[in-house]
C-alpha positions as CSV (number, residue, x, y, z in Angstrom):
1,M,-45.5,19.6,-10.5
2,I,-44.9,16.2,-9.0
3,K,-44.3,14.7,-12.4
4,K,-41.7,17.4,-13.1
5,I,-39.9,16.6,-9.8
6,I,-39.8,12.9,-10.7
7,V,-38.5,13.6,-14.2
8,L,-35.8,15.9,-12.7
9,T,-34.8,13.3,-10.2
10,V,-34.4,10.6,-12.8
11,I,-32.2,12.9,-14.9
12,L,-30.0,13.7,-11.9
13,C,-29.7,10.0,-11.0
14,G,-28.9,9.0,-14.6
15,Y,-31.4,8.2,-17.3
16,W,-30.1,4.6,-17.3
17,A,-30.9,4.1,-13.6
18,S,-33.9,3.5,-11.5
19,L,-34.8,6.0,-8.8
20,A,-33.6,3.5,-6.1
21,F,-30.0,4.2,-7.3
22,C,-30.3,7.7,-5.9
23,Y,-30.6,6.2,-2.4
24,T,-28.0,3.6,-2.4
25,R,-27.3,3.9,1.4
26,E,-31.0,3.3,2.2
27,E,-31.1,0.4,-0.2
28,V,-28.1,-1.2,1.4
29,Q,-29.4,-0.6,4.9
30,K,-32.8,-2.0,4.0
31,R,-31.3,-5.1,2.3
32,G,-29.0,-5.7,5.2
33,F,-25.8,-6.3,3.2
34,L,-23.5,-4.7,0.7
35,L,-23.1,-6.0,-2.9
36,C,-19.5,-5.5,-3.8
37,G,-18.1,-6.1,-7.4
38,V,-14.5,-7.3,-7.5
39,S,-12.1,-8.6,-10.1
40,T,-11.7,-12.3,-10.5
41,G,-8.6,-14.0,-9.1
42,S,-6.4,-11.0,-8.4
43,P,-3.9,-12.0,-5.6
44,G,-3.6,-9.4,-3.0
45,F,-6.7,-7.5,-4.1
46,S,-9.5,-10.0,-4.5
47,S,-9.2,-13.8,-4.4
48,V,-11.3,-16.6,-2.9
49,D,-10.0,-19.8,-1.3
50,E,-11.5,-23.3,-1.5
51,Q,-13.6,-22.6,1.5
52,G,-15.2,-19.5,-0.2
53,R,-13.3,-16.9,1.9
54,W,-12.5,-13.7,0.1
55,T,-9.3,-11.8,0.9
56,G,-7.5,-8.8,-0.5
57,L,-7.3,-5.0,-0.4
58,D,-10.4,-4.5,-2.5
59,V,-12.2,-7.1,-0.4
60,D,-11.2,-5.3,2.8
61,F,-12.3,-2.0,1.4
62,C,-15.8,-3.3,0.9
63,R,-15.8,-4.7,4.4
64,A,-14.8,-1.3,5.7
65,L,-17.7,0.2,3.8
66,A,-20.0,-2.3,5.3
67,A,-18.7,-1.5,8.8
68,A,-19.4,2.2,8.2
69,V,-22.9,1.8,6.8
70,L,-24.2,-1.3,8.5
71,G,-21.9,-1.5,11.6
72,D,-20.8,-5.0,10.6
73,A,-17.9,-5.7,8.2
74,G,-19.1,-9.2,7.6
75,K,-22.3,-8.1,5.8
76,V,-20.9,-8.1,2.3
77,E,-21.7,-10.3,-0.7
78,F,-18.8,-10.4,-3.3
79,L,-19.5,-10.7,-7.0
80,P,-16.5,-11.6,-9.1
81,L,-16.6,-9.8,-12.5
82,V,-14.4,-9.8,-15.6
83,E,-13.5,-6.5,-17.1
84,N,-16.1,-6.4,-19.9
85,E,-19.0,-7.0,-17.5
86,A,-17.9,-4.9,-14.5
87,Y,-19.4,-1.6,-15.5
88,T,-22.5,-3.2,-16.9
89,A,-23.1,-4.7,-13.5
90,L,-22.5,-1.4,-11.7
91,L,-24.7,0.7,-13.9
92,G,-27.4,-2.0,-14.1
93,G,-27.7,-2.0,-10.3
94,D,-26.4,-5.5,-9.7
95,I,-23.8,-4.2,-7.3
96,D,-23.6,-1.1,-5.0
97,I,-19.9,-0.5,-5.6
98,L,-17.2,-1.6,-8.0
99,S,-14.0,-2.1,-5.8
100,R,-10.9,-1.2,-7.9
101,H,-11.6,-3.1,-11.1
102,S,-9.9,-0.8,-13.6
103,S,-7.7,2.2,-13.5
104,W,-9.0,5.8,-13.4
105,D,-8.6,7.6,-16.7
106,F,-10.3,10.3,-18.8
107,T,-12.2,7.9,-21.0
108,R,-13.7,5.9,-18.2
109,D,-14.5,8.9,-16.2
110,S,-16.1,11.0,-19.0
111,A,-17.8,8.3,-21.1
112,L,-19.4,6.2,-18.4
113,A,-22.1,7.2,-15.9
114,A,-19.8,6.3,-13.1
115,D,-17.6,8.2,-10.6
116,F,-14.3,7.2,-9.1
117,A,-14.5,7.9,-5.4
118,G,-10.8,8.0,-4.7
119,I,-7.5,6.3,-5.2
120,S,-7.0,3.2,-3.0
121,Y,-3.8,2.1,-4.7
122,Y,-1.3,4.0,-6.8
123,D,-0.2,1.6,-9.5
124,G,1.7,1.8,-12.8
125,Q,1.9,-0.3,-15.9
126,G,4.9,-2.5,-15.8
127,I,6.9,-5.3,-17.6
128,M,7.8,-8.8,-16.8
129,V,10.4,-10.6,-18.9
130,S,11.7,-14.1,-18.9
131,R,14.9,-14.6,-17.0
132,N,16.4,-16.2,-20.1
133,L,16.6,-12.7,-21.6
134,A,19.2,-11.7,-19.0
135,A,17.7,-8.2,-18.7
136,Q,17.0,-6.3,-15.5
137,D,15.6,-3.1,-17.1
138,L,14.7,-1.6,-20.4
139,D,18.3,-0.4,-21.0
140,N,19.4,-4.1,-21.1
141,L,16.5,-5.2,-23.3
142,K,17.3,-5.5,-26.9
143,K,15.0,-8.1,-28.4
144,A,11.7,-9.7,-27.1
145,K,8.6,-11.6,-28.1
146,V,5.7,-9.7,-26.6
147,C,2.7,-11.6,-25.2
148,S,-0.4,-9.6,-26.4
149,A,-4.0,-10.2,-25.2
150,S,-7.0,-9.3,-27.2
151,G,-8.9,-6.2,-25.9
152,V,-6.3,-5.1,-23.5
153,S,-6.0,-1.3,-23.5
154,S,-2.5,-1.2,-22.2
155,E,-0.8,-2.4,-25.4
156,E,-0.6,1.0,-27.0
157,D,1.5,2.3,-24.1
158,L,3.7,-0.8,-24.1
159,I,4.5,-0.4,-27.9
160,E,5.3,3.2,-27.4
161,Y,7.6,2.4,-24.5
162,L,9.4,-0.4,-26.4
163,N,9.8,1.9,-29.5
164,S,11.3,4.6,-27.3
165,G,13.9,2.1,-26.0
166,K,14.6,0.8,-29.5
167,V,13.8,-2.7,-28.7
168,D,13.4,-5.2,-31.5
169,Y,10.1,-6.9,-30.7
170,K,7.6,-9.3,-32.2
171,I,3.9,-9.4,-31.1
172,V,2.5,-12.9,-30.2
173,S,-1.3,-12.6,-29.9
174,F,-3.5,-14.5,-27.6
175,E,-7.3,-14.6,-27.2
176,N,-7.2,-13.3,-23.6
177,L,-4.9,-12.4,-20.7
178,D,-5.1,-15.8,-19.2
179,Y,-3.8,-17.4,-22.4
180,A,-1.2,-14.7,-22.7
181,V,0.1,-15.6,-19.2
182,K,0.1,-19.3,-20.1
183,G,2.0,-18.4,-23.3
184,F,4.6,-16.6,-21.2
185,E,5.0,-19.5,-18.8
186,E,5.4,-22.0,-21.6
187,G,8.0,-19.9,-23.5
188,A,5.8,-18.9,-26.5
189,C,6.7,-15.3,-25.7
190,D,9.1,-13.8,-23.2
191,L,7.6,-10.3,-22.3
192,I,4.2,-9.4,-20.8
193,S,2.9,-6.1,-19.6
194,M,0.1,-5.2,-17.2
195,Q,-0.4,-3.3,-13.9
196,L,2.6,-3.9,-11.6
197,S,0.3,-5.1,-8.9
198,Q,-1.0,-7.7,-11.3
199,L,2.4,-8.7,-12.4
200,Y,3.5,-9.6,-8.9
201,G,0.5,-11.8,-8.6
202,V,1.1,-13.4,-12.0
203,R,4.7,-14.1,-11.2
204,L,3.7,-15.6,-7.9
205,G,1.3,-17.9,-9.7
206,L,3.9,-19.2,-12.2
207,T,5.0,-22.9,-11.7
208,K,8.5,-21.4,-11.4
209,P,8.2,-17.8,-10.1
210,E,11.9,-17.3,-10.3
211,T,11.7,-17.5,-14.2
212,G,10.0,-14.1,-14.3
213,V,11.7,-10.8,-13.8
214,V,9.6,-7.8,-13.0
215,F,11.1,-4.5,-14.2
216,Q,10.9,-1.5,-11.8
217,D,10.3,0.8,-14.8
218,V,6.8,2.3,-14.9
219,I,5.3,2.7,-18.5
220,A,2.1,4.6,-17.5
221,K,0.2,5.7,-14.4
222,E,-2.5,3.4,-13.3
223,P,-4.5,5.0,-10.4
224,L,-6.9,2.4,-8.9
225,G,-9.9,2.9,-6.7
226,P,-13.6,2.3,-5.9
227,V,-16.3,3.3,-8.4
228,V,-19.9,4.2,-7.9
229,R,-22.8,5.1,-10.1
230,Q,-23.3,8.8,-10.9
231,G,-26.2,10.7,-9.4
232,D,-26.0,9.6,-5.7
233,D,-23.8,12.2,-4.0
234,V,-24.4,10.9,-0.5
235,W,-23.3,7.4,-1.5
236,F,-20.3,8.8,-3.3
237,D,-19.3,10.7,-0.2
238,I,-19.7,7.6,2.0
239,V,-17.5,5.6,-0.2
240,R,-14.9,8.4,-0.5
241,W,-14.8,9.0,3.2
242,T,-14.5,5.3,4.0
243,L,-11.1,5.5,2.2
244,F,-10.2,8.8,4.0
245,A,-11.1,7.3,7.3
246,M,-8.7,4.3,6.8
247,L,-5.9,6.8,5.8
248,N,-6.7,9.2,8.7
249,G,-6.7,6.2,11.1
250,E,-3.1,5.4,10.0
251,E,-2.0,9.0,10.2
252,L,-3.4,9.4,13.7
253,G,-1.9,6.1,14.8
254,I,-5.2,4.4,15.5
255,T,-5.1,0.7,14.8
256,S,-7.4,-2.3,15.3
257,Q,-5.1,-3.3,18.1
258,N,-5.0,-0.1,20.1
259,I,-8.4,1.4,19.3
260,D,-9.8,1.0,22.9
261,E,-6.8,2.7,24.3
262,M,-6.9,5.5,21.7
263,K,-10.5,6.2,22.4
264,I,-9.8,7.8,25.8
265,S,-7.3,10.3,24.2
266,N,-7.9,14.0,24.9
267,R,-6.6,15.0,21.5
268,L,-9.4,16.8,19.6
269,D,-8.6,15.2,16.2
270,I,-8.8,11.7,17.8
271,K,-12.1,12.6,19.5
272,R,-13.5,13.6,16.1
273,F,-12.4,10.2,14.7
274,F,-14.4,8.4,17.3
275,G,-17.4,10.7,16.9
276,L,-17.1,12.1,20.4
277,E,-16.6,15.7,19.1
278,G,-17.9,17.5,15.9
279,S,-20.8,16.3,13.7
280,G,-19.9,12.7,13.7
281,G,-21.8,10.7,11.0
282,E,-24.6,13.2,10.8
283,G,-23.7,14.5,7.4
284,L,-23.5,11.1,5.9
285,G,-26.5,9.5,7.7
286,L,-24.2,7.2,9.6
287,R,-23.6,6.4,13.3
288,N,-21.2,8.8,15.0
289,D,-18.6,6.1,15.4
290,W,-18.6,5.0,11.8
291,A,-14.9,5.7,11.3
292,A,-13.9,3.9,14.5
293,Q,-15.9,0.9,13.4
294,I,-13.9,0.7,10.1
295,V,-10.6,0.5,12.0
296,R,-11.9,-1.7,14.8
297,Q,-13.4,-4.3,12.4
298,V,-11.1,-4.0,9.4
299,G,-8.0,-1.9,10.2
300,N,-6.5,1.3,9.1
301,Y,-4.9,1.6,5.6
302,E,-1.5,0.4,6.7
303,E,-2.9,-2.7,8.3
304,V,-5.0,-3.6,5.2
305,F,-2.0,-3.0,2.9
306,E,0.5,-5.0,4.9
307,R,-1.6,-8.1,5.4
308,N,-2.7,-8.2,1.7
309,L,0.2,-6.8,-0.3
310,G,3.0,-5.9,2.0
311,M,5.6,-7.8,4.0
312,Q,3.1,-9.7,6.0
313,S,1.7,-11.2,2.7
314,L,3.0,-13.5,0.0
315,M,3.1,-10.6,-2.4
316,K,5.9,-8.7,-0.5
317,I,5.2,-5.4,-2.3
318,E,6.9,-2.3,-1.0
319,R,4.4,0.5,-0.2
320,G,6.3,3.1,-2.3
321,M,3.9,5.6,-3.6
322,N,1.2,4.1,-1.4
323,R,2.7,5.5,1.8
324,L,1.2,8.5,3.5
325,W,2.1,12.0,2.3
326,N,4.2,12.6,5.4
327,R,6.2,9.4,4.8
328,G,7.2,10.0,1.2
329,G,4.0,8.7,-0.4
330,L,1.0,10.1,-2.3
331,H,-1.9,9.3,0.0
332,Y,-3.3,12.4,1.5
333,A,-6.7,12.4,3.2
334,P,-8.7,15.6,4.3
335,P,-9.1,15.8,8.0
336,L,-12.2,14.6,9.9
337,R,-13.4,17.9,11.3
């Protein structure tokens, strides 16, 4: 009987994984810190300075998760991963979470033993062209040399988009994305396409940023968010509700600056946020004030967005679709009740 239970547990957690993966929360708490996989050198999302300090929206999400699970946003170890090793690291147990490394699509969701816990950033595939082309959008674009990186999945959408606009284009191939960006900067090609959030970072990193023009046209949807291994529903819920807590914090007007003042509110929804009413963190195996710790130590979604991507940052990205649902955006979090 015991053997049957063990076999069943292994199947539920994923045949590829060890039993420990079914209890990620316990493993993180026992270890004392979170292992967070992030992309390498993505300004505004995950980047590291010369002193080894990590910053970015993805970085702050993992800090928020550590605040919820461990009560300390500083207890995170960041592991920079390139795209072709990110999911291997996650499924192999080298990290506890993959923080927004690639977009959520059918193939990744159905073919991999991994689950997207939510959308932390609504993005879209975009285009940047050389200012020499004198084009501000696709309607003005007539001819271009396209920087193409080997193994990049977005090229198919780009080609279809260019064909629909009847653009005369030539593909200039590069070994990887870094070489493609260098080729764009050196004039070997004059059009490059990737996620809009990446394009703003690439443009910022050019020797002369003013030479790049980012079109506002969106080629394809690119929803981005944290990813966890399949089979651990509790950990999946913790990661998902960490994001929801950041969004609910913004919607309720609770910030890292006014959190002590808000704690004495008589509003029931705010009392629930602080764990003073309702079930608190019982259902997730967390402290009752887990959501409040996220905002106190890291901030609500608006604070995290603005300091990393918005007007308080070098990126200067408008929130657009990443506003809350009641402010014209797409972010909508279930209530904490």
